[in-house]
Backbone as a ProteinNet text record, in pm:
[ID]
protein_1_A
[PRIMARY]
MAFFMHSYISDRWDGMNGVYLGKDWIESDQLFKMYEIENPKEILYFMKLYDGLVAKQRYEVGERKRKTAERQSSNAGKTYTHNVRG
[TERTIARY]
674.8	697.5	872.8	909.9	1002.2	941.7	809.7	795.6	732.5	697.7	669.6	828.6	896.3	1022.5	1089.7	1068.3	1152.1	1052.4	926.1	882.6	920.2	964.4	1008.6	1136.6	1226.6	1370.1	1350.2	1444.2	1403.6	1519.4	1426.3	1502	1634.2	1721.5	1853.5	1820.6	1827.9	1830.2	1958.4	2023	2120.4	2068.6	2099.7	2074.7	2061.8	2159.7	2213	2145.4	2069.6	2023.9	1864.4	1820.7	1689.7	1734.2	1824.2	1878.5	1851.4	1786.9	1738.3	1877.6	1909.2	2032.8	2031.5	1885.2	1849.7	1805.4	1785	1736.5	1898.6	1859.1	1988.1	1922.8	2053	2050.3	2076.3	2150	2179	2088.7	1940	1791.6	1800.9	1775.8	1738.2	1803.8	1905.1	1931.8	1817.3	1800.3	1713.1	1576.8	1555	1403.9	1382.4	1476.4	1485	1489.6	1577.3	1541	1395.4	1359.5	1253.6	1103.6	1096.1	992.2	1033.1	1146.5	1193.3	1199.6	1256	1264.7	1348.2	1304.4	1352.3	1474.1	1444.5	1536.6	1596.9	1649	1693.6	1774.9	1830.8	1917.7	1828	1730.3	1627.8	1546.4	1479.7	1426.9	1484.9	1638.8	1720.2	1735.3	1747.5	1776.3	1672.1	1527.4	1406.2	1394.4	1428.4	1433.2	1519.5	1626.5	1738.2	1714	1606.6	1570.3	1486.1	1349	1264.2	1322.7	1438.9	1503.6	1565.7	1630.2	1670.4	1566.4	1471.5	1351.4	1304.7	1293	1237.4	1365.1	1456.2	1606.1	1562.8	1557.7	1558.7	1422.5	1282	1216.2	1205.1	1282.4	1269.9	1386.6	1506.8	1578.1	1536.9	1424.4	1400.6	1283.1	1209.8	1103.1	1176.5	1330.5	1392.2	1466.7	1527.1	1563.5	1433.6	1326.4	1224.8	1194	1168.5	1156.4	1266	1379.7	1508.6	1511.7	1491	1487.2	1395	1274.7	1162.9	1186.2	1252.1	1262.5	1399	1464	1585.5	1526.7	1468.3	1380.8	1275.4	1221.6	1156.5	1256.3	1366.3	1401.8	1494.3	1537.1	1608.4	1533.4	1374.5	1240.2	1232.6	1263.5	1195.4	1280.9	1422.5	1517.7	1459.6	1393.5	1397.3	1308.7	1327.2	1257	1233.1	1133.1	1156.8	1112.9	1206	1195.2	1102	1074.7	966.8	858.2	775.4	675.9	674.1	655.9	608.2	491.1	420.3	335.5	330.1	247.1	272.5	162.6
-4177.3	-4081.2	-4108	-4195.4	-4257.4	-4292.1	-4331.4	-4359.5	-4253.5	-4137.3	-4021.1	-3934.7	-3929.3	-3883.6	-3956.2	-4054.6	-4176.8	-4116.7	-4093.8	-4059.9	-3912.7	-3852	-3705.4	-3713.4	-3796.3	-3790.3	-3854.8	-3813.2	-3874.3	-3969.7	-4033.7	-4173.7	-4145.8	-4234.4	-4221.4	-4319.5	-4311.6	-4422.3	-4421.2	-4499.3	-4511.6	-4491.7	-4380.3	-4335.7	-4434	-4543.2	-4568	-4722.7	-4784.2	-4904.1	-4904.9	-4819.7	-4802.5	-4851.6	-4921.7	-4984.8	-4855.2	-4911.4	-4784.4	-4783.7	-4687.6	-4672.3	-4688.5	-4602.8	-4575	-4437.3	-4391.1	-4269.6	-4163.5	-4050.7	-3942.1	-3885.6	-3926.9	-3884	-3797.9	-3693.7	-3561.9	-3501	-3501.8	-3438.7	-3429.9	-3563	-3621.5	-3487.4	-3425	-3341.4	-3258.3	-3174.9	-3075.6	-3127	-3216.1	-3274.5	-3275.2	-3354.5	-3369.2	-3208.3	-3115.5	-2985.4	-2912.4	-2919.9	-2869.2	-2931.2	-3043.2	-3121.8	-3118.3	-3076.2	-3093.7	-3213.4	-3297.4	-3407.5	-3463.5	-3499.4	-3491.4	-3627.4	-3728.8	-3847.6	-3862	-3787.7	-3815	-3946.2	-3995.5	-4121.8	-4279.2	-4272.7	-4347.9	-4343.1	-4239.1	-4197.3	-4260.5	-4178.8	-4267.7	-4414.9	-4465.9	-4595.1	-4672.4	-4643.5	-4684.8	-4662.5	-4547.1	-4490.8	-4594.8	-4637.3	-4672.3	-4810.4	-4918	-5032.3	-5067.9	-4928.7	-4949	-4937	-4863.7	-4824.9	-4968.7	-5063.4	-5176.8	-5230.2	-5279.6	-5322	-5326.3	-5146	-5092.1	-5124.2	-5147.4	-5134.6	-5295.3	-5386.2	-5526.8	-5570.5	-5532.8	-5514.5	-5488.3	-5372.6	-5291.4	-5406.3	-5438.8	-5535.3	-5671.9	-5713.3	-5829.2	-5833.8	-5717	-5691.4	-5689.3	-5629.4	-5552.7	-5708.1	-5771.8	-5919.1	-5995	-5982.3	-6038.9	-6009.3	-5915.7	-5828	-5849.3	-5850.9	-5882.3	-6012.2	-6141.8	-6262.1	-6264.6	-6235.3	-6225.9	-6164	-6045.7	-5965.5	-6087.2	-6159.2	-6244.5	-6365.5	-6403	-6566.1	-6545.3	-6397	-6377.2	-6358.6	-6280	-6276.1	-6373.6	-6463	-6594.2	-6707.9	-6678.9	-6767.5	-6725.5	-6583.5	-6526.2	-6560.1	-6598.7	-6656.1	-6792	-6841.3	-7015.6	-7029.3	-7113	-7154.8	-7324	-7389.2	-7530.6	-7526.9	-7640.6	-7712.7	-7833.7	-7866.4	-7978.7	-8014.4	-8091	-8110.2	-8238.2	-8278.2	-8392.7	-8456.9	-8537.5	-8553.6	-8702.7	-8742.5	-8871.2	-8936.3
3814.7	3798.3	3671.2	3741.1	3644.7	3512.8	3486.3	3358.5	3304	3369.5	3317.2	3278.9	3357.7	3281.1	3188.5	3203.2	3056.5	2925.4	2957.1	2822.9	2741.6	2851.7	2807.3	2738.1	2788.7	2730.4	2577.7	2465.3	2337.4	2309.9	2199	2134.9	2080.9	2082.7	1952	1885	1738.1	1672.9	1563.9	1538.1	1403.7	1311.8	1198.4	1077.4	965.3	994	861	847.4	971.2	968.1	1058.1	1107.7	1200.7	1320	1417.9	1543.6	1615.9	1728.7	1849.1	1966.2	1974.2	2038.7	2202.3	2246.5	2370.5	2430.1	2498.7	2538.3	2509.2	2506.9	2541.9	2665.9	2778.8	2873.9	2939.6	2825	2921.4	2914.9	2877.5	2898	3054	3123.2	3235.9	3331.8	3336.5	3475.7	3458.6	3360.6	3314.7	3371	3321.9	3359.2	3511.6	3620.6	3777.8	3797.7	3753.2	3786.9	3758.5	3676.9	3633.1	3679.5	3705.9	3812.5	3984.9	3989	4185.4	4207.8	4146.4	4192.6	4305.8	4383.8	4566.8	4507.9	4502.2	4480.3	4331	4287.5	4105.4	4080.4	4220.4	4184	4181.6	4260.7	4273.5	4127.3	4113.3	3964.3	3833.5	3824.9	3738	3722	3849.4	3872.4	3789.3	3836.3	3757.3	3627	3527.5	3450.4	3367.5	3399.3	3322.5	3323.5	3430.2	3417.3	3316.1	3340.8	3240	3098.1	3075.7	2948.3	2887.8	2986.2	2928.3	2898.1	2930.1	2899.4	2759.5	2750.1	2602.5	2488.3	2515.8	2469.9	2376.9	2494.6	2456	2355.2	2423.3	2340.3	2149.3	2184	2027.6	1962.1	1996.1	1957.1	1882.6	1961.5	1942.1	1827	1810.5	1694.4	1560.8	1648.7	1473.8	1426.1	1495.7	1480.8	1397.7	1468.7	1386.5	1251.5	1265.7	1100.4	987.6	1042.4	985.7	920.7	1024.7	1011.4	870.1	882.6	815.5	644	665.6	533.4	472.9	551.4	511.3	445.8	479	478.6	371.8	318.6	224	68.8	114.3	6.6	-61	28.9	30.5	-59	-59.2	-98	-243.6	-300.2	-382.8	-500.8	-473.9	-593.8	-645.4	-563.1	-597.9	-695.9	-807.8	-882.1	-914	-964.1	-957.7	-1102.1	-1138.6	-1283.1	-1303.7	-1192.8	-1193.7	-1106.4	-1133.8	-1095.3	-1030.2	-892.5	-855.1	-808.6	-856.3	-797.1	-752.7	-624.5	-540.6	-577.4
[MASK]
++++++++++++++++++++++++++++++++++++++++++++++++++++++++++++++++++++++++++++++++++++++

């Protein structure tokens, strides 16, 4: 049930650089009432646990992309004026 509920809560992203900020947890109370959840504390615990894993994974993917772009931009300006043959 926690994974199901987690998928319904909207994501928050930073508009300037596209960083994942997490879920908008304000919606969770309404979902608990709508689906008549008996143990909202337990479900919320697993939702937050899962959200931590999702946020970590998205951060790592973003860092890999940033480092790749940084590496490509630093290599783009290099020009070699000599040809060395051994």
